[in-house]
N, C-alpha and C positions, 0 to 999 in steps of 0.2 A: 382538455385544453387542446386547441387546433395547432398542429405543427405547421410552421411556415415552410413552403417549398423553397428550394434553392433557386435563386433568380439568375445566379451566374456562377460558372464553375471556376474554382481556383486553379490557375496553372502555374507551377513553381518555374522560376526562371532557370534553375539548376536542378539535376536529378536529386530526389530525396529518397534516402534508404529508410523504409518503414518495415520494422521486423517485429513479428509477434514476440511477446514477452515469453519467457521460459521460467515458470514458476515450478521449479524441481530442484532437488538435491542431486545434481549430476555426479555419477560416479566415475566419469572419465578422468584419467590421471591429472591432466592440467587443472580441470575444475576441482578435483579433490585436494590437490596440493595448494592451490590458491585459498581454498577454504580453511585448511588447517593453518596456513600461514595468517589468515585473517584471525582465526580463533585463538592460536597459541604462539604466533610468532613473537620473538625470533626463535627458531627451533632448528635442530640438527636434522640432516637428511635421514639418518637412522630412525629418529623419532617420527618424521614424516612417512617413512615406509611403514612403521607400526601403525599409524593411525589411519592411513589409507588402504592397507592391505596389499600394497604395491611392492614389487622387489626393489632393492636398493639401486639396481641398474636402471629400472624404469624411473625411479624418483630422480636420479642424477640426470637422466636425459631430458625430462620435462622441466626440472628446475632451471637447467641450462637454457632451455628455450624461453622460459618465462623471464629469466635474467636478461637475455638478449632482447626481448620485447620491451623490457623496462618495467614490468609489472611487479617484479621481485628485485630485491637488493641484498647483497651480502653484508653480513656484520663481522668483518675480520677482527674488530675490537673485542669480539665475544668468544673468540676462538679459544678452546682449551689449550692450557700451556703445554708445549711440546707437540701439538697436532701438526701434522704435515699434510699438505695437499689441499686442493680447493674443496673437495667433498666434506672435509672436517669444518669448513667454515659455516656457521649457522646462517640462515636466510629469514627474511621477513617481507611483508608487502612494502612495495615502494610507493606509498600512498601520497606523499606530498606533492608530486608534480600534477596529479590528475584529480579531476572531480566529474560528478555527474549532476544533472538537473532533474529534479522531480517537481511535477506540477499537479496538484490536486484541484480540480475544478468542481466546486461545489454550486448549489443553486443559489447561494447568496455571496459566498466568500471563495476566492481562489487563492490557494497557498502555493508559493514557490519556495523551494528548499534545495540547497546545494549539499551534496554528501561526497566524502572521499570513497575510494574503492573499497573500503572496509564497511561502508554503510554508516560511518559516523557523521552526523550532521554537523555541517560547517556554518551554517546560517540560514535564515529564511525570512521572507516578508509575506504579508497578506494584503490583498487587494480586493475591492469589490468586484465580483464577477460582472463583466460588462453585459449590458443588455443590447437589444436591438438585433439587426441582421447577423446571422452567424459568422459570416466572413469578416465582418467588421469587429465583432466581439473576439474572434480568434486573432485577428491582426493586432488588436490591443493588448491581448494577453502575450502574444509573441514579442511585442515591443517591450513590455515590462520585463519578459524573460531575458531579452538581450541586454537590456540595461543592467539587470541583476547580476547576470553572469560577468559582465564587465568589471564588476568589483573585485573579482578573484584572479589572482595571478596564477592561474592553473589552467591546464588544457582540459576542456570539457570533452568527455568521450562519448556521452550519450545523453538522450533526454527520455524521460518517462512520464506519461500522463495518465492520471487516474481520474474517472469521473463516473457519474451515475448514468442511467439510461442503458441503452443497447449499444454495444461497441463491437466492431469488427476488427479484430487485432490484426488480421492479415492486410487490410487496406489502411488501417489507422483512422477509420471513419466512425462517427457516433451520432446516434439519434437520441436526443435528450428532450423529451416532451416539456419539461418544466422550464427549459431554456428556449423552446421553439427551435430546436436544431433538428435537421433532417439530414442524414448522411453527411454531416459537417466534416470536412477535411482536416481534422484535428492534426493528424500526423504530418501532412504536407506542409501546413502553414508554419507549425512550430519548427519542423525540421529545416524549412527553407531559411527561417530567421536566424537559426543558431549554427547551421552548417554541421549538424551532427546526426547520426541515426537516431530514429525515434521509435518507441514502443508505446502503445496505447492499450489500456486494460479497463474493465469494469472495476470500480473502486473497491468493492467488497472482497473480490478475488485478490486484489492487490493487497489488502490488509491481511488476509490469510497468507500471502506469500511473505509478507514481512515477518510474520511469526515463524515461518518455515526457514527462511534464509538468514535471519538476523538473530534468532534465538540460539545460543550456544548449546551444544549437546556433547556429551562425552562418549556416547555410543552411536556412531553414525548408522551402523546396521540396525539397531533397535529403532532409531528415529525413523528411518525409511520403512519400517514395517508398521508403524502406528497410523492410526486414523484420527482426524479432528474435524469437528464442526465449528466453524467461526460464525458468530451471530453478532450483527452490527445494529446499533439503534442510535439514532441522534434525530436529524430532521427526516431522514429516510430510514428504512429498515432493510436488511438483506442478510443472506447466508452464503457460505462458501464451504466446499468439502475439500479436505486434504486426504489423499489416499496413497499409501506407499510412497511417500517422499515427493508427492506432486499434487499441486492444487488442480482440482478437477475443473476444466474449463470446457464446457459444452460448446460444440460447433455453432449452435443457435443462440449462443449467449446465456448468461446466467438465468436461473429461474427467479421467481419473484414471490415474496411472502407479503408484499404490500397490502393485499386484500385478504389476507388470512383472517378468518372470523374469530372474534374474541368474545362475542356475546354482550359487548357494550352496546348502548343506544346512541353512540356518537355517529352522526351523519358523515358519510364519506362523499367526496366529489363524483364518485362512480355511481351514485344514486343508492347505494346500499348503506346500511347501518353496521357499525362495529367492526370495519375493516382495521387491521392492525396498525398501519401507518397513520391513519386518521385518529386513532385512539392514543398512540403513545409518542408521536412526534414532538419535537420542541415547540412547534407552532400549536399543536393540540394543548400542550401544557399552558402556553401563554394565553390562548383562548379561553381555557377553563379558569385561569386566574382571573381574567377580566370578568368573566361571567359570575364569578363567586365574590366579587368585590375585592380580591386580594391585590390585584394590580390595576394601575391607571392606564387607560387606553393610549395616553400620550407617551408614556414612558415604558410600557410593558416589554419586558425581555425575560429570557430564561434565567439570566444571571441574577435579575432582581428577584424572581421567584426563589431561587436557591438561597439568597440573602434573607428573605422573609422567613423561610423555613428554618434556617439556622438561628434566626433571632427569636424563634419560639412561636411564630404565627401558626396556629393549629390547622387553619385552612390551607396555607401553602404546603405544610407537611402532608396533609391528607391527599392533596393532588399529586404530589411526588410519590407518596406511598402506593396509591392506586396505580400509578404508572408501573412501579416496580413489581406490584403483584401480578399485573397483566403480563409483564416481560417474563416473570417466573413461570407463569403457566404455559406460555408458548414455547419457552425454551425447553421446558419439561417434556412437552408433547413432541417437539422436534427431535430431542435427545432420545426418547423412547423409540421413535421411528427409525432413525438411522444407527443408534446404538454405537456411536463412535468411542474411541478409547478416551478422548479428551473434548471437552466444550471449551471454547474460548470467547469470552465476551469483550466486545470492543465498541468504542464509541461513547460520546459524552453522556448518554443516558445512564451509563454504568460508572463512568470514571469521574464526572463532574460533581456528582452528589452522592458520594459512598455512604452517607448516612441512611439511605434507602436500601441498601444492600442487605441488611437482616430481613426485611420484608420481602425482597426478591427470593432469598434462600428459603424462607418459610413457605412461599407460594410454590417454588419448585419442588420442595419436599412433599407437599401436599398432592401434587399433580403428576409426579413421576411413578412408574410402575416398576422401575428397575433399581436394583441395589446399586450402592456407590454414589459418590457425589464428585466425580471428576470434572468439576466446573471451575474455570480459573478466569480471573480478570486479566486482560492484556497488560503486559509490562510497560507498554508504550504510553500508558495514561492518556492525557488529553492531546497528545501529539501523534495519535495513530494515523491521522491523514498524511502527515508529513512522511512518516516512515513507509506507508503504503506507496506513496509517490516514488521515494527513494528505491523501494524494492522493484518497481516497475523499470526504473532507470538502470538498474544494476542486475537485473535477472539474467540478461543475455551474456553479459560479461562473466558473471559467476558460473554460468552454465557451459560456456565455450570461450575461454579467455582470449585465446590467440586468434580465432575467427572474428570475434567481436572487435578486437583491436584493429584488425585489418579492415573491417567495415568503417570504423571511426576514421581511419586514415583515408579511405576512399572518399568519404562524405566530406572530410575537410578540404580535400583536393578539389572535388567538384564544386564545393561552395566558393573557394578561392578563385577557380577558373571563371565561375559564373559571375562572380563580382567584378572580374576584370572585363 
């Protein structure tokens, strides 16, 4: 597909803060304290010191700073009987006044989701991804985002955008061939509309970050020493690596497994046969359903194919089983190549039709040369895209809470001045 060049550069009316996402489990005291407050709050400062490995003096100092910033609040009603002094008062996240906005821009559907500072989703909407010139499409998404955030009586601190294609996190631009976007100013347009700092990320890295940031762990040190391979499959396919508590984010952008050879005879737009994405994507499943007479061309959808399979249609079941077997083969090969501690499977190819997972497991077992089966399906189910976008929106705040809050205040002030 030919990418349409930019015909006009977007110039924001007020300065926009675009910050690279920080997909890491930061061990700085403010970040560690906020994280344990999210996972275990309300909790006493002595317990926070145990969990973070910091001294009680360090915990007291940084809890006080986070209280002053408004990110934590004290729970005097939970103080132990007879306790004297503020350090004895438990604390928790002050999540009710704040929110962040996550946007997942897909080839066909764009999802907007609000989350509080703990990562809990507060609500969301889906819209058709706008077509046409990239600036017009982005302006439409920004308008929808502004209308959506206006529904919440909360202060929005940050916006995070996850999408496919090539993303430059430092500039917040993206090149997305399937949307005909070339260096599209995603961060600038969204940031100008909302008056908040913005982070932009490739979507599979964001999904891996959601697993890292939002999955509770009892042993932070152990979590930061583990490695994982995240494998995503739906309309597109992709992988991301997490090493030592940090999602690997190459400077040149994520690698691609879209054209990984599978041995199938399916034709790919690139001119070759058997490329992974052309073999296992949702559209490939729909096309196969039409070819085999399972689906009507007028109403064909992946959901209908699932319904047919669950109703006992052997041809529909065969199509989805074949997909699972190919995925099992490829995941086994990548797992053997990287040998991570864990493999996490995400995307509706795994979560929307779990009946095919036994076929995946059998294919994986046939094709792996390593012992053990450390393969897990994401706990986010069919909402993995929403949680990925929320992870982009929250990553900087969770990595450096006080600096992120300062940037949020600067962006809001610049937006207010620009509006005047």
